[in-house]
Every structure is written in C-alpha cells, then in structure tokens.
N, C-alpha and C positions, 0 to 999 in steps of 0.2 A: 244458815247454815246449817251443819253435826258439827261440833269439834271436840276436843279432845279438854285431857282437864288440861288447863293453864298452871292449875298448881301443881304437877309434878315435872319432872322432867320424862319422866315417861307417862303413858297413858294413863287413867285414871284408873286401870283395875291391871296392867299392868301386862299392855299388849307386847304381843314377840318385840323382843329389838328390830329382827331383822322379816318384818311385815314387808315388802318393801312397795313399789306403785309411784308416776306421776303423780294423783291427785292428792292433795292433804283434807282431801273434805269425807275420800273413800277409807281414809284412814281414822275421822269421827265418826263414822257410822256400824264402825268395824264394834270402837269404845263404847259408841251409844250402850248396844245390842250388846254388850260384856256386862253395864251396869243394869238395865232393865230390857230382857230379851225378850224381838221383836217390837223395839223401842221405830226404830229407823222400817219398820215396814207400815205403821202407824205413819210417821210423817211425808210416805212417800204416797201412800193411801188417799190423805187430806189432800194430796197437792196432783188428784187423778195420774201418777201416775204406779207404772208395774212394776218397774227395779232402778237400782242405782244407773244403767245405762239410759235410761227414762232422764232419767236427775240433769245425766252430764248432755243430754241433747238439748235437752231446754236453758240447760245455760249456755252455751254452745246459739242461740239460736234457732236449732231445729225446733224448736215446738212453741208453738206460738202462745201466748195470755190468752187465750180463749182454751186451751185442753184445759188448764190449772180446774174446771168444772166448776168455778169462782163463781155467783148468779147477784151476788148483794154489798155489800159492807160486813152486814150480818155474819151473814155467812162463812165473809174472810176472815173477821174476829174470830168465829168461834170452833176454827180451821185446825188456827191458829194456836189460840188456846185450847184444844186438845191433843195437839205435841203434848203437853207438861205437864197428861193427866196420867198419874200411877199413884201408885202407894208409895212417898215416899217412904216408908218401915217398909213389908213386904219386898215392894220393886212391881206389887203383877197389877199389867193394862188392867183397863175396865172388863174387857175379851173374856180377861182367866181368875173370871171373878166370878160368883152367880146370879150376883143382877150384878150388873152393867150399870146402874145408876147409883151405884151404892155410893161412888167418892166421894167426899164432901174438900171442902176448902178450906182452907184452914184459914178464918174472919179475921186476922191480926194482918197477913200481909198480905191475905188475897192473892196466895203462887202455887205453893206445896198443899199437894193432896194427900186424901187418906181413905181407906177403905173402910175403915171400925175404932169405935175409942177406942179400942187396944191399941189396935197398932198408936194412934196420935200420942197415946198417955210415955209409951217406950218411946217415939221416939224425941215425948219433948224436951225431954238433957241435952238433946243432942241442937235441935231445931231453935230450942231461945236461943240459942246463941248469934242465931242470924239471923232469927223474922226479923227482926228494924227492917233491916239490910236486904232483904229478901224482899221488902213492899215497894220496899225504890225498885227493883230490877223490874220487876211487872209496873208500876210506870212507869220508869225510862220502854221499855219493851212497849208498847203501845204507843209512845210523847213518839218516838221512835218514825215511826208513819206516816210523818208532817215532813222526817225531810225528804221524803217520796212525793210528797203531794210539791213542795219545793213551797212546805210556811218554814219554813228552817234547814237549817241557818240564817237568820232573822238581821236585818244589812248591818255592813258593819263603817269602821272609819279611819281613818288612814295615819297609822301611828301617826303620835304626837311626838315622841322621843324615839333614842333613837334602842334596835332589836334589843341590843347588847347594856340598855338599865332597865328589861324587861324581864322580870324572875322568875313567872310566873302567873295563872293565872286569874290573881289579886289583880295584879297589875295591870291587864290585859281587861277585863271587865269596865276598870277603875276609868281609862280611858275614851271606854262607848256613851258618846255623844246620848243620853232620851234613853237608859239602857229603859228604861220607865218605861215608858210609851212603847219601848220598841218587844216590850215581853206582853205588855197590853196588848196590840195589834194581835200575836202569839194564841195566847190566850181568847181572842172572844172571833176567833178567823171561824170560817164558815164549816173546815174540816177537821178541828177541833171541836165541834157542837157535832158535825155525827161521827166522830173517832166516841165521845160518849156513849150518841146513843145511841151506838150494834154494839159498841165493845164484850156487853155482860156483867161490868164490873164495875159502880158505883162512881159516880167523875171525883177524884179529891177533890181537896180546898184547896184552894185560890193558890198560899204559900209555898205548899204542897209541890201545885202542878206547876209554879214559878221554877223552880229551881229545878224538876228534872227538862224542864225548856232549859235549863243553862246548861245543865250535865249530857243530854244531849250534840249538842253544839257542843260543848269540847269536845266530842264525839268523832266529831266531822273538819269541826278544825283541824285534829292530832296530829294530822297527818302535813298538812302544807308547814305551819308551829315547831312541827319535827325535821321539816324536812329545808327549812328556816334557824335549825338550831345544828344542822347540820351544817351550814356552809359557813355561821360562825366559829365552830368546835374547828373547823380545817379554815379561817381565815379568808373565805371568798365574800366575796360585795360583787352583786347582784349592781350596783349602780358607779360602780369601776369599769367593768366591760362584761359583757353577755357572758351569761354561765350557761350550760347544760349539764346535767341529769338524769342520770339513770335511775330506774326502777324497779330493780330485780328480782325475783319471785312473784312476778304477778299474779291476783288468780281476783275471781269474784267479790272478792272483797276491797277490788279497788276500784273495778271499772264496771261490777254488773249497775247500769240504770245508771253511771258517772257521765258526769256534767265538763264540756269543756271548759267551766268557769270552777270548777271543787276545788282548784286549788288556786283560784283569783288571794286570796287572806295575805302571798311573799311576794303581792305586791304594794301592798296597803302596809303590810311589814315594812315594806323596804320601800318610799317611798323614792321613786326617781330610779329605779328600775329603767334598765336600760334596755333587755333582753333574757327572757329567761325559760329555758328549752325541758320540760320534763317527757321522759317514754316511758313505759310501764311497758316489763319486759316475761316477761313468763309464760308456762307451759299450761296457767290458767285461764289468758284474759277470757277476755266472752264481748264478744263483737257488738259492737252500740255507737255514742256520736265520736267515742275518745278516739276509735280505731280503727285509725288516719296516717299516712303514711309515717316517719318519722322526719324532717327537717337536719339536709345536708348542708344547711349553715345557721346561722340564727336565728332565733326567730321573731315575732316580732316588737319591734321599739313598745317598751313598758309593759307589758305584757306574761305574760304567761299562755307558751304553746305546749296542751298536753296533748300528745300520743301515744301509741298504744302496740305493740308490736307483740304476735304470737309465739312461744317459741322456748326454746334451752340456753338464759341471756347466751354463754358460750360460743352459742350456731350463731345466736344474733352481731356474738362481738367480729366471727371470721367472716359470719356473711358479707356484713357493711358497713361496721366500722374499720377494720383494717384495711375493706374497698377503700374506706372513705365515704361513700356515700351518706355516712351518718356521723355529728359531728360526735365526738373524742368526749368520757365524760367526766369533771370536773369535778363528779360527786358519782356514788352511789348510795343510793341507800334503802335497808329490806325493812321492811315490817313485816315484823314474824314469819322469819324462813322457819322455824321449826326446825330446825337440824335434830336439834339436840333428840331429839320424838325417839326417832331410829336409825337402824343403821343405814336399810332403803334410803330412807330420805336426807340424811347425811351423806350418802356414798351421793346419790344425785349432785346437791349439791356443791360435791370436793371440785370440781372443774369449777366451777365459776369463781372459789372462793380461793382456788390457786391462782386463777386470771385475777384477779384482785391484788392479791399479794407482787404478784411478779411485773404485773403496769406499775405498781408502785398508785391504784386508787386511792382515792383519798371514798373511806366504803362509812358508815354507820348503818346498823341494825336494832330495830326495838325485838322488846322482848315484856311479859308478859306482869312479870315476876323476880322477882330474884332470886330462884331455884335455879329458873328458867335461865337467867340473866349469869350464874354458877357455870348452869352446861356449857356454855356455849362459854364461855372463854374462856374456859377449856380448852373446848376442841377449834378455836381461835392459838392458843399456845402450842398446843401440840405442834398445830401447821406452822407453827413460826412465826404470825401474826403477830407483828409489832403494833400494841395497845397500845389507844394514843389519850384515849379518855372511855368509859363508865361512872356506868352509877345511876341513878331517878335519875328519870327524865322530865323537865319544869313543865312541859306541854304533854303529860297525861292526860288522857281522857280523861272525865272523872263517871264517867258512867258505866258505874257497876256489872258483872260479866255475872252469870253466873253458869256450872255445871250445866244445863241441861238438862242428865243420868242422871243425876248424884247432886242437889241442892242442896242439903247441909253441909258444902267445906266455902273454905273461907273464898269470898270473889274476885275476880281478877278485875283489871282497865288493863285497858288494849293501850300502846309503850308506853304502859306502868317507867319500862328502865331501856336503856342503851348502852350499846359498845361503840365504841371508833377506832380503825383498825389502816393501816398509812402502812405499804408496803412488808418487807418481814426482816427479823430483827436484825439488825448487824453485827455479825462477827464479831466479837473481840479481836484487836490485833495482837497475835499472840507473838508479832515481834519487837513487838515493845521492850522498851529499853530497859532491864529492872536500875534501882538504885542500888548502889558495889559496895557492899561493906566494908568497913574501918579494918583494918589492917591490927592485926596488933600488938601493939609496944612490949 
C-alpha cells in the first residue's frame, strides 16, 4: 500500500498538516505524488484501477481479484516491480523519459533505478548509505508473498518458559525446535520456486533467503507478540481469567486477507489460556473471514477468537460496549495510529483517545520510530493521559520498510516503538498539609 514517510512527524515532503479524511492510505497517495509526480497513477494503472475510489472499492470487496487484470505469476511480480520504477535522482517515471526503457536497476541492491549514468553517479553519495539495507528490503518484499500463499509463518512451538522471561526475538527463535528443518521446508516449497522463477531477479543465496524468511515471519508475529507484551505490561494474565482486547484504528493492514488463526501465537505465548477475544475496529476494516460479530461473552476456551467491525471506535463503544452487547476491553491496542501525521487524523482520533483516557482503559499504541514516538507522546501528554511506559518494542518487526517514493532514507520497522497509557494524569492534592515552619527563638 502507499504510505506516508514513517521517518517524519509530517509526511515526507511536508504534506499540509490540515489534510483531512478518514482513510490513511489517501494521505499516502498524496505524499507519494509529492515525491514522485504521477506515481500513484502508475500504481492504480498496474492494479487495473481508474482512480482512488476504485482502489477503495477493491479493498472493501466491491471489486473481485479477477478485475485486477493479472493473468500469470510473472505478470503479477512485474506489475509490482513497475511501481518502484522511477529515477531515484531526478524522480522521473519511465513515461517521462525520452526512452521509457532507459531505466536501469542498481546491481547491488536490485531495488532502486536510474535513468542514466549521470544520475546514478550524482545519487551514489546518498544511495551508498542505504544500498545494503535496500537489498534486504527488495528480497523481503518478494518473500512476503509466501504469507499470502500460507507458507509463512512456519509452524511454531508452545513457549517453554514464561512470557515475562522472553526478552526478544533471539530468545523466541531459540525456543523453536527443529528451526532449521522448518526453514528448509519453506525454502524448498513449491511457491518459493514459483516466486524466483517469475520475479525477474536472480534468486538470492540460501543464507540470504533463510534470514529473509525469518525477518518476514517476525513482521507477521509482531502483532500478536505486541498484544502479549501489552497484557504483560498491565499485569493481565489470560491464564488466570478470560480477557478481551480491542484493536482500534484497524485497517486493511490488519484485516485484508486476515485469517481467524492469525493471532494464535498468543495461545503459545500463554499456554493454558482460558479464553482471549480480539475485536478489530476501524473505518478501514476490510470484509473477510474475520468480519464476524464480536462475542457478547467470553471466547472459546483455550483459543483466540478474532472478529472485526467497520466503523469508528467511539461509535462502536456507544452502540455495542455501553449496551453490553460486546465485552468491555481489558486492553486496547492501536497499531501505527498515525494521529501525529496531520491535524485531520489527530481530530479523527480525539474522541477515541479521550474515551480511553476517561474510562481508564489500559492502552498501548505502536510507532515506526523514535521520532514518531516523541510526537505521539506529546499529543498524549497534552491530552493529560497518564503514560505508564514507552520505548523500544522488543518484538518489533525485523523486516525493514522503505519509503516507496523516496527510497534513499533510513528504513523503518513496524511496531518498533510503543507507548502505554492508563487513564488521566492524577491532579495533585492541593489540600495536602505543608510542614509548618519552625518559630525563630
């Protein structure tokens, strides 16, 4: 999807702060065209779509996959690659060049393009800082397709030690029995072969592919483990009692092609889970297998029950939570809410943030980087939310993400930082007795 620059508290080229609208991806398209004029149109054309409204219709299930005009694996990967084809120095698209075939890909990273040797030489002092990382991005971008084929994530084990003793991904990978065999199964899978037979790029060496499979797996698993970290942060134990988690601001990132088993790692993280219900709520929720009614009671024993509801969270609260048709949350999580990006998005989030504060709901939000964390923290402090924790997420995705329309920038990682808050800041008791001054003799 088109995204805003995750490395800035504004959009990557200074998108107006008062840009409004419900859909965060519309902001992404706007930013994309500010960096590379016409790039959003290229993306829509490759998807066989006329405009942004057509794109939204597809996400909302009003346009079937057959309407995308993709007839082969090779065509699918080629169209995806075409959305990254523009000169990284002069920012011109193929259609704006005298010879559209003049673009050449950097041989080192297999990611960025240049229209001529002069542009490549001029861009090298900047590009050389990011070239190695962008090579990883290019590999992961293709390997991520295996999530949609069902090859990833690979099967995982029940955690043999308490979640509180698992400090990050190194610990997590060390707990996976027969890890090498599981990675080998992915590397030799049918769809891995199809991928590199049609990607139009040389297949990476096996060690590079193994690491890519691991990175892509961490991105998929980062969401359930971040929810688990939130439970630990607030002392909530799903083994002691059934719990309900609401994911606010849910979009196609969480719900497109989502499966009812996507958060099952939580059961392995907390073996002996009584019941865990996760309800995803947001105006950009996409219809699919998890778009089913939330439960009015506890979920099935020993399972994670996922449901999704389209709409604003404050409306969801008034119509379903307050009427007790849906369980009140023990924890609320927001993945990359983005309310720091523009005034319009911040205003859209305001009723939800105030609701979470005033009803004293334990809440945890994730960010792409430290700068975004600082901006988000300031907004929450200004709203007088009581911050309970913030910092680096030990279960951040390890898969690097480039800014599509501006690749020569520091990469970002999904859920890399977090902030937790609970209720309002308590006012100081102004009536507290002050120590009496001693009388002078």
